[in-house]
C-alpha positions in Angstrom: 0.0 0.0 0.0 1.5 3.3 -1.1 -1.4 5.6 0.1 -4.9 5.2 1.5 -7.5 7.3 -0.2 -10.1 4.7 -1.1 -10.7 0.9 -1.2 -8.9 1.0 -4.6 -5.6 1.4 -2.7 -6.2 -1.9 -0.9 -4.7 -4.9 -2.8 -6.6 -7.5 -0.7 -9.5 -6.5 1.6 -9.5 -9.8 3.4 -5.7 -9.6 4.2 -6.1 -6.0 5.4 -9.0 -7.1 7.6 -6.9 -10.0 9.0 -4.1 -7.6 9.9 -6.6 -5.3 11.6 -8.0 -8.1 13.8 -4.5 -9.2 14.7 -3.5 -5.6 15.6 -6.7 -5.2 17.7 -5.8 -8.4 19.6 -2.3 -7.0 20.4 -2.5 -3.2 20.0 0.9 -2.4 21.4 2.7 -5.3 19.7 4.0 -3.3 16.7 5.7 -0.4 18.3 8.9 -0.9 16.4 7.0 0.1 13.3 6.3 3.6 14.6 9.5 4.1 16.5 11.1 7.5 15.6 8.4 8.2 13.1 5.7 10.9 12.9 2.1 10.9 11.7 0.9 14.4 10.7 -2.8 15.2 10.7 -4.2 18.2 9.0 -7.9 19.1 9.3 -9.7 21.5 6.9 -13.0 20.8 8.7 -14.0 19.7 12.2 -13.6 16.2 13.6 -14.0 14.2 16.8 -13.6 10.4 16.1 -11.2 10.8 13.2 -8.9 13.1 15.1 -8.8 11.3 18.4 -8.7 7.7 16.9 -5.9 8.7 14.6 -3.8 10.1 17.5 -4.5 7.0 19.5 -3.6 4.7 16.6 -0.3 6.4 16.1 0.4 6.2 19.9 -0.3 2.5 19.8 2.3 2.1 17.1 4.9 4.0 19.1 4.8 7.0 16.6 4.6 10.7 17.3 1.8 12.8 16.0 1.2 16.4 15.3 -2.3 17.9 14.6 -3.0 21.1 12.7 -6.4 22.8 12.1 -5.9 24.6 8.9 -6.5 28.4 9.1 -7.0 28.2 12.9 -3.6 26.8 14.1 -1.8 28.1 11.1 -1.5 31.1 8.8 -4.6 31.6 6.6 -3.9 29.4 3.5 -4.4 30.5 0.0 -5.8 27.6 -2.1 -6.0 29.1 -5.6 -3.1 28.9 -8.1 -1.9 32.1 -9.8 -3.5 34.4 -7.3 -2.0 37.7 -6.2 -1.8 37.3 -2.5 -2.6 40.9 -1.4 -5.6 40.0 0.7 -6.1 38.0 4.0 -4.2 34.9 3.0 -0.6 34.8 4.3 0.6 31.5 3.1 0.0 29.5 -0.1 -1.0 25.8 0.2 1.9 24.9 -2.2 4.6 25.8 0.4 2.5 24.8 3.4 1.9 21.1 2.3 5.5 20.7 1.2 6.6 21.9 4.6 4.1 19.8 6.5 5.1 16.6 4.7 8.7 17.3 5.5 7.7 17.2 9.2 6.1 13.7 9.1 6.4 10.2 7.6 2.6 9.9 6.8 0.2 12.7 6.3 -3.5 12.4 7.1 -5.7 14.9 5.5 -9.4 15.8 6.0 -11.2 17.9 3.5 -14.9 18.5 2.9 -17.2 19.2 -0.1 -18.9 22.6 -0.7 -22.0 20.8 -2.1 -22.4 23.5 -4.7 -20.4 22.3 -7.7 -20.6 18.5 -8.2 -17.8 18.4 -10.7 -15.4 20.2 -8.4 -16.3 18.1 -5.4 -16.2 14.8 -7.3 -12.9 15.6 -8.9 -11.5 16.0 -5.3 -9.8 19.2 -6.3 -8.7 20.2 -2.8 -7.7 16.7 -1.6 -5.8 15.9 -4.8 -3.9 19.2 -4.6 -2.7 18.2 -1.1 -1.9 14.7 -2.3 0.1 16.0 -5.3 2.2 18.4 -3.1 3.0 15.8 -0.3 6.3 14.1 -0.3 5.0 11.3 2.0 2.1 8.8 1.8 -1.3 10.4 2.2 -4.2 9.0 4.2 -7.7 10.2 3.7 -9.3 11.3 7.0 -12.4 12.0 4.8 -12.6 13.8 1.5 -15.3 15.4 -0.5 -16.6 12.0 -1.7 -15.1 9.2 0.4 -14.4 8.2 4.0 -12.4 5.0 3.8 -11.2 4.8 7.4 -14.8 4.8 8.5 -15.8 2.1 6.1 -12.8 -0.1 7.1 -13.8 0.3 10.8 -17.3 -0.7 9.8 -16.0 -3.8 8.1 -13.9 -4.7 11.2 -17.0 -4.3 13.3 -19.2 -6.5 11.2 -16.5 -9.1 10.9 -16.2 -9.2 14.8 -20.0 -9.4 15.3 -20.5 -12.2 12.8 -17.4 -14.1 13.9 -16.1 -13.9 10.3 -12.5 -15.1 9.9 -10.7 -13.8 6.8 -10.2 -16.6 4.3 -12.9 -18.8 5.8 -16.5 -18.9 4.4 -19.5 -18.2 6.5 -22.5 -20.6 6.5 -24.5 -18.0 4.7 -24.0 -14.4 3.6 -24.5 -11.6 6.1 -27.4 -9.2 5.1 -26.2 -5.6 5.4 -28.6 -2.8 4.6 -27.6 0.8 4.4 -30.6 3.0 4.8 -31.0 6.7 4.0 -32.3 8.6 7.1 -33.7 12.1 7.7 -31.5 15.1 8.8 -32.2 18.8 9.2 -29.1 19.8 7.2 -27.8 18.8 3.8 -25.0 16.3 4.1 -22.3 15.0 1.7 -22.2 11.6 0.2 -18.7 10.6 1.5 -19.7 8.1 4.1 -22.4 6.3 2.1 -20.3 6.4 -1.0 -17.4 4.8 0.8 -19.6 2.2 2.7 -21.1 1.2 -0.7 -17.8 1.0 -2.4 -16.3 -1.3 0.3 -19.3 -3.5 1.0 -20.1 -4.0 -2.7 -16.7 -5.8 -2.9 -17.1 -8.0 0.2 -18.1 -11.4 -1.1 -19.5 -12.7 2.3 -22.0 -9.8 2.5 -25.4 -9.5 0.8 -25.5 -5.7 0.5 -28.6 -3.5 -0.1 -28.9 0.3 -0.3 -32.4 1.6 0.4 -33.3 5.3 -0.2 -36.2 7.5 -1.3 -36.4 8.3 -5.0 -34.0 11.0 -5.9 -31.3 10.0 -3.4 -29.5 7.5 -5.5 -25.8 7.6 -5.0 -23.2 7.9 -7.8 -23.4 4.5 -9.6 -19.6 4.3 -9.7 -19.7 3.5 -6.0 -22.8 1.2 -5.9 -22.0 -1.3 -8.6 -22.9 -4.8 -7.2 -25.3 -3.5 -4.5 -29.0 -4.2 -4.5 -30.9 -0.8 -4.9 -34.2 -0.6 -3.1 -36.8 2.1 -2.3 -39.0 0.4 0.3 -37.3 0.7 3.7 -39.7 -1.6 5.6 -39.2 -4.4 3.0 -35.4 -3.9 2.9 -35.0 -4.1 6.6 -36.7 -7.4 7.0 -34.3 -10.1 8.3 -31.4 -7.7 8.0 -28.3 -8.6 10.1 -27.0 -5.1 10.2 -28.7 -1.8 9.6 -26.4 1.1 8.7 -28.3 4.4 8.8 -26.9 7.6 7.2 -28.3 10.7 5.7 -27.0 12.2 2.4 -28.2 14.9 0.1 -29.1 14.3 -3.5 -26.3 13.4 -6.0 -28.4 13.9 -9.1 -29.8 17.2 -8.0 -26.5 17.9 -6.3 -26.7 18.9 -2.7 -30.4 19.3 -2.6 -32.7 18.0 0.1 -35.8 16.5 -1.5 -38.9 16.5 0.6 -40.2 13.0 1.5 -43.6 11.9 2.5 -42.5 8.7 4.4 -40.8 8.8 7.8 -37.4 7.2 7.3 -36.2 7.4 10.9 -34.9 4.1 12.2 -37.3 3.1 15.0 -37.4 0.3 17.5 -40.4 -1.2 15.6 -38.4 -1.3 12.4 -35.4 -2.9 14.1 -37.8 -5.6 15.4 -38.4 -6.7 11.8 -34.7 -7.5 11.4 -32.9 -10.7 12.1 -32.0 -9.4 15.6 -30.0 -6.9 13.5 -27.4 -4.5 14.9 -27.8 -0.8 14.3 -24.8 1.1 13.0 -24.0 4.8 12.4 -20.7 6.6 11.9 -21.6 9.3 14.5 -22.3 12.0 15.3 -26.0 11.1 15.1 -29.1 13.2 15.5 -31.2 11.4 18.1 -34.9 11.1 17.3 -34.3 12.4 13.8 -32.0 9.8 12.2 -32.7 7.1 14.9 -34.9 6.8 17.9 -33.5 6.9 21.4 -35.0 3.4 22.0 -32.7 2.0 19.3 -29.5 3.9 20.3 -30.0 3.0 24.0 -30.8 -0.7 23.3 -28.8 -3.8 22.6 -29.5 -3.3 19.0 -27.0 -0.5 18.9 -23.3 -1.1 18.3 -22.3 2.5 17.5 -19.7 2.6 20.3 -18.1 -0.6 19.2 -18.0 0.8 15.7 -16.4 4.1 16.9 -13.8 2.2 18.9 -12.8 0.3 15.8 -11.8 3.6 14.2 -8.6 3.3 16.2 -7.8 -0.1 14.6 -8.7 0.9 11.1 -6.3 3.9 11.4 -3.7 1.9 13.2 -3.7 -0.8 10.5 -3.4 1.7 7.7 -0.6 3.6 9.5 1.1 0.2 10.1 1.0 -0.7 6.5 2.4 2.6 5.3 5.1 2.9 8.0 6.4 -0.7 8.1 8.7 -0.3 5.1 9.8 3.3 5.8 
């Protein structure tokens, strides 16, 4: 692995999962890998789990970390090329990223979409600019279109809960349903895109995406998934229910009014195969999901969040072990 920006950077998903489960079983057993090395983390938008889990992951490997909030902990960065810098921006991103990557062995970067220009967001203009300027491997801490560390943590979680052992077949496929859910704000497609991209490639999972009409994701990420529009039908006998809101891809960034209530309720979870409820967090209680679900044995959101440590630690391990 030379970088980690999507599942496309993973040569063998099962082997990476096997490594993650071994690392979780012995989290401090690979500290020679991180000795005298540094993981740099730059955030262009807020974070809780990604920031803290990445710091903890580096610590577990024996590596140092530095964290920078762009524009708050640093000079105001100019992003545009060819600009005359006679305004508020004091430093250009060209020099800034080259300097930051000189100060670390792996650079984690978090960017965010504007949800205005689909072409700009889906070309990953900002993230690719950083990647092109960095002299060290880049890890996506979320970009405009993808969040691979979250999806990898979700895979670790589902493998643990099912008892799946990499390389060994299960008696039957695991039914995983990703359902659209309501939200008061328009949200990007990064988490659902990434979840769909990963789980469409996992051969021991029967994967369904259910959403209202108009909320179909970019088909590049959903190839191989079953696409559905009836939430009640889709959730029947599900082993895992992954709830997430996203704004429209086709009518980019728009929130399309819906007549049906798509909130995940206790009654809906009761139609599953004693299914487990998942969400990447933060989650809007009693909007996306009812309290009765989050506070019940159905919910594994904390297990999922905990595995953010081990998804990051595994990726850092793979990128640092040969440096």
